C-alpha positions as CSV (number, residue, x, y, z in Angstrom):
1,X,-12.5,-16.4,-12.2
2,X,-10.9,-16.8,-8.7
3,X,-7.4,-15.9,-9.1
4,X,-6.2,-16.9,-5.7
5,X,-6.7,-20.6,-6.7
6,X,-4.4,-22.7,-8.8
7,X,-5.5,-25.3,-11.3
8,X,-6.0,-27.9,-8.4
9,X,-8.1,-25.5,-6.4
10,X,-5.5,-24.9,-3.9
11,X,-4.9,-21.4,-2.4
12,X,-2.0,-19.5,-3.7
13,X,-0.6,-16.0,-4.1
14,X,-1.2,-14.4,-7.7
15,X,2.1,-14.1,-9.5
16,X,2.2,-10.4,-10.6
17,X,5.7,-10.7,-11.9
18,X,5.0,-9.9,-15.6
19,X,2.3,-7.2,-14.7
20,X,3.1,-3.6,-15.8
21,X,3.4,-1.2,-13.0
22,X,0.7,1.2,-13.2
23,X,-1.0,3.9,-11.1
24,X,-3.6,2.4,-8.7
25,X,-6.1,3.9,-6.4
26,X,-8.9,2.6,-4.3
27,X,-11.5,4.2,-1.9
28,X,-13.4,2.4,0.6
29,X,-15.8,3.4,3.5
30,X,-17.3,2.2,6.9
31,X,-19.8,3.6,9.3
32,X,-20.1,3.3,13.0
33,X,-23.6,4.0,14.4
34,X,-23.5,4.8,18.1
35,X,-25.5,6.7,20.7
36,X,-25.9,10.4,20.0
37,X,-24.3,11.2,23.2
38,X,-21.2,9.1,22.3
39,X,-20.9,10.9,19.0
40,X,-21.3,14.4,20.9
41,X,-18.5,13.3,23.2
42,X,-16.3,12.4,20.2
43,X,-17.1,15.6,18.2
44,X,-16.8,17.9,21.3
45,X,-13.3,16.5,22.3
46,X,-14.6,15.5,25.7
47,X,-13.4,11.7,25.5
48,X,-11.1,11.0,28.3
49,X,-8.9,8.9,26.1
50,X,-8.3,11.8,23.9
51,X,-9.0,12.7,20.1
52,X,-10.7,9.6,19.0
53,X,-10.8,10.7,15.4
54,X,-7.0,11.3,15.6
55,X,-6.4,8.0,16.9
56,X,-8.7,6.1,14.4
57,X,-7.0,7.9,11.6
58,X,-3.5,6.7,12.7
59,X,-4.9,3.1,13.1
60,X,-6.4,3.2,9.6
61,X,-3.1,4.2,8.0
62,X,-1.3,1.7,10.1
63,X,-3.6,-0.9,9.1
64,X,-3.3,-0.2,5.3
65,X,0.5,-0.5,5.7
66,X,0.1,-3.9,7.4
67,X,-2.7,-5.4,5.1
68,X,-0.3,-8.4,3.7
69,X,0.3,-9.4,7.4
70,X,-3.5,-9.8,8.1
71,X,-4.9,-11.1,4.8
72,X,-2.9,-14.3,3.9
73,X,-2.8,-14.0,0.1
74,X,-2.4,-10.1,-0.3
75,X,1.0,-8.7,-1.6
76,X,3.0,-6.4,0.4
77,X,2.7,-3.0,-1.3
78,X,4.6,0.1,-1.3
79,X,1.9,2.7,-0.7
80,X,2.6,6.0,-1.7
81,X,-0.3,7.6,-0.1
82,X,-2.9,6.6,2.6
83,X,-5.7,9.1,3.7
84,X,-8.4,8.3,6.2
85,X,-10.9,10.8,6.7
86,X,-13.7,10.7,9.7
87,X,-16.7,12.9,9.9
88,X,-19.8,13.0,11.9
89,X,-22.9,12.2,9.9
90,X,-26.2,12.8,11.4
91,X,-26.6,12.6,15.2
92,X,-25.3,9.2,15.7
93,X,-22.9,8.0,12.9
94,X,-19.1,8.4,12.1
95,X,-18.5,7.9,8.4
96,X,-15.0,6.8,7.5
97,X,-13.3,7.1,4.1
98,X,-10.1,5.5,3.4
99,X,-8.0,6.3,0.2
100,X,-4.8,4.5,-0.8
101,X,-2.6,5.1,-3.8
102,X,0.5,3.3,-5.3
103,X,2.2,2.8,-8.5
104,X,2.5,-0.9,-8.6
105,X,1.5,-4.3,-10.1
106,X,-1.7,-5.0,-8.1
107,X,-4.4,-3.0,-6.7
108,X,-5.1,-1.4,-3.3
109,X,-8.5,-2.4,-2.6
110,X,-7.9,-4.6,0.4
111,X,-5.6,-1.8,1.8
112,X,-8.4,0.6,1.6
113,X,-10.8,-1.9,3.2
114,X,-8.7,-2.5,5.8
115,X,-7.9,0.9,6.7
116,X,-11.7,1.8,6.9
117,X,-12.3,-1.3,8.9
118,X,-9.5,-0.7,11.4
119,X,-10.3,2.9,12.0
120,X,-13.9,1.8,12.7
121,X,-12.7,-0.8,15.1
122,X,-10.5,1.8,16.9
123,X,-13.4,3.9,17.4
124,X,-15.4,0.9,19.0
125,X,-12.4,0.2,21.2
126,X,-12.0,3.9,22.4
127,X,-15.7,4.2,23.0
128,X,-17.0,0.9,24.2
129,X,-16.8,1.6,27.9
130,X,-19.9,4.3,27.3
131,X,-21.6,2.6,24.4
132,X,-21.2,-1.1,24.0
133,X,-24.1,-1.0,21.5
134,X,-22.0,0.5,18.6
135,X,-22.6,-1.0,15.2
136,X,-19.9,-1.1,12.6
137,X,-21.6,-1.3,9.1
138,X,-21.5,-0.7,5.4
139,X,-17.7,-1.4,5.0
140,X,-17.4,-1.5,1.2
141,X,-15.2,-0.6,-1.8
142,X,-16.5,2.8,-3.2
143,X,-14.1,3.2,-6.1
144,X,-11.1,1.5,-7.7
145,X,-8.9,2.9,-10.5
146,X,-6.2,1.4,-12.4
147,X,-5.0,-2.1,-13.4
148,X,-6.3,-4.3,-16.0
149,X,-9.9,-4.5,-14.6
150,X,-10.1,-0.6,-15.1
151,X,-12.2,1.7,-13.1
152,X,-15.1,0.6,-10.5
153,X,-17.4,2.8,-8.9
154,X,-19.9,1.4,-6.5
155,X,-23.6,2.6,-7.0
156,X,-25.2,4.5,-4.2
157,X,-27.5,1.8,-2.6
158,X,-24.3,-0.4,-1.8
159,X,-24.9,-2.9,-4.7
160,X,-22.3,-3.6,-7.3
161,X,-23.3,-2.7,-11.1
């Protein structure tokens, strides 16, 4: 059932007034593929704009906090934790994992997905002068805990169970 539609099929914000406050957590990922030389520049700290991973991490955290400003029907949430981890994967990929937590009446999947996406976009922005062919891919929810729908874990191939 699509919960963002009312009985007439119009978009509306889901009413969570009567939902219990519970612990909720979501983990999302994204990957940025690039030229090996671009990744080497990032990892070695040789980028003229500074520490790419540090800037992308901050951008992801800020994005999670601003999700309701970007996605029209998302509730503004009081996040209690946002962590964004970036790491080199192989010779040409940055792997981003974003984890968001709170105690609240609605989930944090969109915040985790937004954090991972904006961290990836920040890497692209900082490195586009040397590598315009970068590809942002595999943005997806990895895990969700809490709430009425329970525990979700994505399978290894990227398909939902």
